[in-house]
C-alpha positions in Angstrom: 28.1 15.7 2.8 29.8 15.9 -0.5 29.7 13.2 -3.2 32.8 14.7 -4.9 35.7 16.9 -4.0 34.9 20.6 -4.4 38.0 21.2 -6.7 37.5 18.2 -8.9 36.3 18.9 -12.4 32.9 17.3 -13.4 32.9 14.5 -15.8 30.7 15.3 -18.8 28.0 12.8 -19.6 27.7 11.2 -23.0 25.0 9.5 -25.0 26.9 6.2 -24.8 23.9 4.6 -23.1 22.1 4.5 -19.7 24.2 4.3 -16.6 22.4 3.7 -13.3 25.5 5.0 -11.4 26.1 8.1 -13.5 26.1 10.3 -10.4 29.0 8.3 -9.0 30.9 8.6 -12.3 30.2 12.3 -12.4 30.9 12.7 -8.6 27.7 14.7 -8.0 27.7 17.0 -5.0 24.9 17.0 -2.4 25.5 20.8 -2.3 24.5 21.0 -5.9 21.2 19.3 -5.1 20.6 21.8 -2.3 21.4 24.6 -4.7 18.8 23.3 -7.2 16.2 23.3 -4.5 17.1 26.8 -3.3 17.0 28.1 -6.8 13.6 26.6 -7.3 12.4 28.2 -4.1 14.0 31.6 -4.6 14.3 31.9 -8.4 17.3 34.2 -7.8 20.9 33.1 -7.7 21.8 35.8 -5.1 19.1 34.9 -2.7 19.7 31.1 -3.2 23.4 31.5 -2.4 22.5 33.5 0.8 20.2 30.7 1.9 23.0 28.2 1.5 25.6 30.6 3.1 27.6 30.6 -0.2 29.1 33.4 -2.3 27.2 34.1 -5.5 30.2 33.2 -7.7 30.5 29.8 -5.9 26.8 29.1 -6.4 27.1 30.1 -10.1 30.1 27.8 -10.6 28.2 24.9 -8.9 25.3 25.4 -11.2 27.5 25.7 -14.3 29.4 22.5 -13.3 26.1 20.6 -13.0 24.8 21.9 -16.3 28.1 21.0 -18.0 27.9 17.6 -16.4 24.4 16.9 -17.7 25.0 18.8 -21.0 21.7 20.6 -20.6 20.5 24.0 -19.5 18.7 23.7 -16.1 17.5 27.3 -15.7 16.7 30.1 -18.1 18.2 33.4 -16.9 15.9 36.4 -17.1 16.2 40.0 -15.9 13.5 39.3 -13.3 15.0 36.0 -12.1 15.5 32.4 -13.1 13.0 29.8 -14.3 13.7 26.1 -14.4 13.6 24.4 -17.9 12.0 21.1 -18.4 15.4 19.5 -17.6 15.6 21.7 -14.5 12.2 20.7 -13.3 13.1 17.0 -13.7 16.4 17.4 -11.8 14.8 19.5 -9.1 12.1 16.8 -8.5 14.7 14.1 -8.2 16.9 16.3 -6.0 14.1 16.7 -3.6 13.4 13.0 -3.5 17.1 12.2 -3.0 17.5 14.6 -0.1 14.2 13.4 1.5 15.5 9.9 1.4 18.8 10.9 3.0 16.9 12.7 5.7 14.7 9.6 6.2 17.9 7.5 6.4 19.1 9.5 9.3 15.7 9.1 11.1 15.9 5.4 10.4 19.4 5.1 12.0 18.2 7.0 15.1 15.2 4.7 15.4 17.2 1.5 15.0 19.8 2.7 17.6 17.0 3.4 20.0 15.0 0.2 19.2 12.1 0.1 16.9 9.5 2.7 17.9 7.3 5.3 16.4 4.0 4.9 14.6 2.9 2.5 11.8 -0.4 3.0 10.0 -1.7 0.0 8.1 -4.9 -0.6 6.2 -6.5 -4.0 5.9 -9.6 -5.7 4.5 -11.6 -8.2 6.5 -10.1 -11.5 5.6 -6.4 -10.7 6.3 -7.6 -8.8 9.4 -8.8 -12.1 10.9 -5.6 -14.1 10.6 -2.7 -12.7 8.7 -2.3 -9.3 10.3 -3.0 -10.3 13.9 -0.2 -12.9 13.6 2.2 -10.4 12.0 1.4 -7.9 14.8 2.0 -10.5 17.5 5.4 -11.3 16.0 6.6 -7.8 15.7 5.4 -6.8 19.2 7.8 -9.4 20.6 10.6 -7.5 19.0 9.3 -4.0 19.3 6.8 -3.6 22.1 7.0 0.3 21.9 6.0 0.4 18.2 2.6 1.9 18.0 0.5 0.3 15.3 -2.7 1.9 13.9 -4.9 -0.6 12.0 -7.7 0.7 9.7 -10.2 -2.0 8.5 -12.2 -0.7 5.5 -13.1 -1.5 2.0 -10.2 -1.6 -0.5 -11.4 1.6 -2.3 -11.3 3.7 0.8 -8.0 2.2 1.9 -6.5 3.0 -1.5 -7.5 6.7 -1.1 -5.9 6.8 2.3 -2.7 5.2 1.0 -2.4 7.6 -1.9 -3.0 10.6 0.5 -0.1 9.3 2.7 -2.4 8.4 5.6 -1.2 4.7 5.5 2.3 3.3 5.3 0.9 0.2 3.4 -2.3 -1.8 3.1 -3.4 -5.3 2.5 -6.3 -5.4 0.1 -7.3 -5.3 -3.6 -6.8 -2.8 -6.4 -10.4 -2.7 -7.5 -9.9 -0.3 -10.4 -6.8 0.0 -12.5 -7.3 3.8 -12.6 -6.6 3.8 -8.9 -3.4 1.9 -9.3 -1.3 4.8 -10.6 1.8 5.2 -8.5 1.1 2.0 -6.5 2.9 -1.4 -6.3 0.9 -4.5 -5.8 2.3 -7.8 -4.4 -0.3 -10.6 -4.6 -0.6 -12.8 -1.5 -3.6 -15.2 -2.2 -7.0 -15.6 -3.7 -10.1 -15.5 -1.4 -12.5 -18.4 -1.6 -15.9 -18.0 0.0 -18.3 -20.4 1.7 -21.9 -20.6 3.0 -22.4 -20.4 6.8 -25.3 -20.9 9.2 -26.1 -21.1 12.8 -24.8 -24.1 14.8 -27.4 -26.8 14.6 -28.9 -25.7 11.3 -30.8 -28.5 9.5 -28.7 -28.3 6.4 -25.6 -29.2 8.4 -27.0 -32.8 8.6 -27.7 -33.1 4.9 -25.5 -35.5 2.8 -24.4 -34.5 -0.6 -25.5 -30.9 -0.2 -26.0 -29.2 -3.6 -26.3 -25.6 -4.7 -30.0 -26.2 -5.6 -30.6 -27.0 -1.9 -29.5 -23.5 -1.0 -31.6 -21.7 -3.6 -34.8 -21.7 -1.6 -33.2 -20.6 1.7 -33.3 -17.2 3.3 -30.0 -15.4 3.1 -28.1 -12.5 4.7 -26.0 -10.9 1.9 -23.7 -7.9 1.1 -25.7 -5.2 -0.7 -26.5 -5.3 -4.4 -23.7 -3.8 -6.5 -21.0 -5.2 -4.3 -18.4 -7.6 -5.9 -19.3 -10.5 -3.6 -23.1 -10.1 -4.2 -22.6 -10.0 -8.0 -20.5 -13.2 -7.9 -22.9 -14.9 -5.5 -25.8 -14.2 -7.9 -23.7 -15.3 -10.9 -22.9 -18.6 -9.2 -26.6 -19.5 -9.1 -27.3 -18.3 -12.7 -24.4 -20.4 -14.0 -26.1 -23.4 -12.4 -29.4 -22.5 -14.2 -30.9 -21.5 -10.8 -32.6 -18.2 -9.9 -30.7 -16.4 -7.1 -32.7 -16.5 -3.9 -35.0 -13.6 -3.4 -35.5 -13.9 0.4 -32.5 -11.8 1.6 -31.4 -9.2 4.1 -28.8 -6.8 2.8 -26.1 -5.8 5.3 -22.4 -5.9 5.9 -22.6 -5.3 9.7 -21.0 -8.3 11.3 -22.7 -7.9 14.6 -26.1 -7.9 12.9 -25.1 -10.8 10.7 -24.1 -13.0 13.6 -27.2 -12.1 15.6 -29.5 -12.9 12.6 -27.6 -16.2 12.0 -28.1 -17.3 15.6 -31.7 -16.3 15.7 -32.9 -17.6 12.3 -32.3 -20.3 9.8 -30.8 -17.8 7.3 -27.5 -18.5 5.5 -24.7 -16.1 4.8 -21.8 -16.0 2.4 -18.3 -15.0 3.7 -14.6 -15.6 3.0 -13.5 -19.0 4.2 -10.7 -17.6 6.4 -13.2 -15.4 8.2 -15.7 -18.3 8.5 -13.1 -20.6 10.0 -12.3 -18.0 12.7 -16.0 -17.7 13.8 -16.5 -21.4 13.5 -13.6 -21.9 15.9 -15.5 -19.8 18.4 -18.7 -21.8 17.8 -20.5 -18.7 16.7 -21.5 -20.3 13.4 -20.9 -23.4 11.3 -19.7 -23.8 7.7 -22.0 -25.7 5.4 -20.6 -28.9 3.9 -20.5 -27.6 0.3 -17.7 -26.1 -1.8 -19.1 -23.0 -3.5 -18.0 -22.3 -7.1 -17.5 -18.7 -6.0 -14.5 -16.6 -4.9 -13.3 -13.0 -4.4 -10.4 -11.5 -6.3 -6.9 -12.1 -4.9 -5.7 -9.6 -2.3 -2.1 -8.5 -1.6 0.2 -5.9 -0.1 -0.1 -2.5 -1.7 2.5 0.2 -1.2 3.3 3.6 -2.9 6.0 3.3 -5.5 9.2 5.2 -4.6 8.1 5.7 -1.0 10.7 4.6 1.6 8.9 3.0 4.5 10.2 3.8 8.0 11.9 1.0 9.9 8.8 0.0 11.9 6.6 -0.3 8.9 9.3 -2.2 7.0 9.6 -4.7 9.8 5.8 -5.1 10.1 5.6 -5.7 6.3 8.4 -8.3 6.6 6.4 -10.1 9.3 3.3 -9.9 7.1 5.2 -11.6 4.2 6.6 -14.3 6.5 3.1 -15.1 8.0 1.6 -15.1 4.5 4.0 -17.8 3.4 2.9 -20.0 6.3 -0.8 -19.4 5.8 -1.2 -19.3 2.0 
C-alpha cells in the first residue's frame, strides 16, 4: 500500500512551521516505513533489501528520498553496518507505531464484518463494579453476545500496573500517584461520597437528628490503617473535635463485613453507590446521616496512543453512556 507513486519526487520539508499532514504533502510511502524497520532489525542495507524483496539500489534510493524529504540523516553508514541516528530512532519508533495501527485497522475491519467478537479485558474498582460496569456490560451483550469480557476488580494501584503492562484494555478507577500516570489518559466520571451502614433494625436507624458524635462511641468495621478511606474517616472525626472510635475490626473482605454487620451492632463506612446496592437487597441499612467524607473521583483510564480493538471501544462507549445517566 503506497502513500505516493514510486516515480514521484519527494517534496522537501521546510522549517515554515508544524504541519500535522506533512506525510501527505511529502507523499510518504508505506514501503519506506517498512524499510526503516528492516534496516533497524538488520543494520545492513543488503540484508534489509532482501527481507523486503527489493534490489539494494532501490532500497538505497528509498532511504535517500526519505532523508532528503526530512532533511536529516537517519542512519550513519559504517564499514560494519548501519546505525540509526537520533532522528532515525525517532522515525523508526513512529514507523513501527504507524504500521501496527494499520495492522490493527485490518483486524478491526474483519471483526466488524463478522460481528463484534474477541476478548475485552477491563479493570474496575468496587463502586463502578456495582452499578456502572454491569449496566454497560448488559447493554453491549445485547449487541455482541459473542464478545468475551474479562473483568478484574482490584485496587486502583494494582489495576494501573496491569494496564501499563498491557493486561487490560482500559480500567475504571483512580490515579493514586502522579508518578503512575506516565503514558496514561484519565477521563473523570464522578466523585465518590461515602456513608455509614449498619444491620437492618439497628437502634441508630430510629434516632432523629443523628450526629457524628453519636457514631463516635460505636464499634466499627473499617478498611485497614494506611488506606485512603481509613485516613479520611479518621480525619472526619478529628475535624469535628472528636476522637476517632477505637473499637474497630480492620478488613476489606465484603463477605466478612456483611456477616459481622448482621451479627453485631457494628457500623461500617462504604461508598454510597455500593451501600445502596446492598440496601436494595435488604442486607444492610444506610444510617440517616450525611458524612462529611468522600473518596477521590474515579474515571476511565486508558493508555495514551493505544488503539483499542472494536469490542473494547464499544464497551467503553457504553460505559460513558451509562455514566451520563448515573452521574
